[in-house]
C-alpha angles and dihedrals in degrees: 000000000000118000110251103233120203094009112136115173115226117233105230119202099224105076133193090257089058091052092047089052092050092048092043094228140074121260120231146147123257103199110201112197129177145107123306106278096021092117102259098137093040092053095044089051092050091046093049092052091049093050094040090056088059093053095259114152104237142169133183122219105196126189101232093041093052092050091056091061129005096027100030088118093063127090128209098259117121089260092050092049092050092052091043090059094042091055092047091051090052092050093046090051090055090051092052089052087052089057098254131138103230122203112196120194109191131138087228093177102183121081093213092057094050089048089050090052090050091050093047094048096036126251090251090060098040130087116180113208115190110206096207116206128142119247093243091056094046090047091049090053093044090167094180097033090244098129091054090052092046090050089051090052096244091116118050128201092020112170113249094017109055099347123060130243112212106213112226109255098205110014116176088236134013116206115186107202094179090061104039140041123258090249091054092048091048091052091049088051096047093045088053099041104037097073092050090061093061115108118235115247 
């Protein structure tokens, strides 16, 4: 990475802690990772609705949506995916500084990239949620028809088909969408996350 010459960050007076106090909750990143079709975006959407209804400041960063704007210049090569996750981590970090609970829904298939995101954002602000669902179930769902295209060869480097997915070894939470209902998964998520939003006295 090139050295950023003549860049001197400004020390602003309003800090993340001030914004958290004003919002009356901590800000953090809930990083959903899993295969395409596992239910990442669906769970992120349900969780956001639940938190938003309680007055929690939230925002979803979703893979497909980000690639239509911020990251539309990136391809799906390994290098492109690495840069995709790096940029997302930087954006998510800005949102946490703004006092927001960020829900990210990205395949993020490589362990080193998820670890980089955790390092950039800070382990104290980062919760990795593995949306656990076997390839055969995801492929059977094939909500967007992507697996069919990948099998036909029209999509290259597709995770689970001709590009690997590295299963998280120690996620903060494992949610098995092939074994439990969405409501059960949501309850598991909220039970885990809700206490982590409470401000320290």
